[in-house]
N, C-alpha and C positions, 0 to 999 in steps of 0.2 A: 515461482514457476507454475504452481497449481492454479493461480489466479488467471493465468493465460490459457490453460488447457480447458477449463470448464466452458468459457464462452465459445471457444472454437468447436468443442463437441456439441454444444447447444445449437450453434449455427448449422453444423452439419446435419444434426437430427432434424431440424426444421426444414432443411432443403430436401430431405428424403421424400419421395412420393408416398402418398397415403397407402398405396398398395405394396410397399416394400415387403418382400418376403422375409421369413425368419433367418434364412441363410445370409442375407445382406446385413441384417441387424447383428447377427452373431459375428460376422466378419468385422463390422465396425467396432463392436465391443472388444474384440480381440486386439485390433489395431490400437484402440484407445488405451487398453490395459498395457500393451507394449510401450506405447509412447509415455505413459505415466511412469512406468518402471525406469525408462531411460532418463526421464527428467529427474527422478529421485536420485539416481546414480550420479548424474551430473551435479546436482545440488550438494550431495555428500562430498564429491571431489572438491568442489569450490570451498566448502566449509573447511576441509582438511588443508587446502592451500592457503586460505585466509587466516586461519587461527594463529599461526606464528606472527604474521604481520600485525594482526590486531593486538597481540600481546606486546609487541614492540612499540606500537603507537599508544598504548594505554596511558603511560605517564604523561605524554604530551596532551592527550585528550583531557585527562584529569586536571592538568594545569590550566588548559583553556577554559574548562568549565568553571574552575575556581575564579578565574579572572572575569568571566562573563557574569557570574552570579545568577540570580533568579530571572529568567527570561520573561516570566509573566509580569514583571515590573515595567515592561516596555511595550509600546505599540508596534505593530508590524512596520517594517521599513517603508518609507515613501520615496519614490524617485521623482525628483523635480524635473521640469522641462529642460533645464540646462545640464541634466545628467547627475547632479548631486544626489546623494542618498542621505536621508535624514532618518534617524531612529530616535523617536521621542520617548522620554520616560513618562510613565503614567503618574497622575497625581495620587496622593494617598486615598482620596475618595474613589477614584477609578480602580485602584488595586483592591479595595474592600468590596467592590461590587461582585456579586456572583455572576458568572457568565450565563446567559440564557441558553438552556439546553432544549433543543427541539423535541417536541413530544413525539413519542413513538406511535405511528399510526396503528389502528386496530386492524386485525386481519381482514383483508378484502377492502380496506379503506383506501382512499386516494392519497397520493404523496405529491405535494407541490414541489416542482423542480425549478 
């Protein structure tokens, strides 16, 4: 939930006029804090509600994971034009290759999207 709040707050801050007085900013920060507390309370309730269901599903999920094995041994699924879905197994050479990790840009550097 927090990942949704920060962009919303940023968009609101950007839309404020440059001459916004301190009372408007204080009002915004108070509303943002209230919204954050409400979101946290909601997430805590969801966690309480979901915990028993996840415990109930745990054996089935463990069984599924045991049947699936190591997913890194497969390529991502491909959807063919006729709607068939193919999941190809990687060759031993492909499995031994280390995935290319994108380099971290230096502060102030450009990021290619």
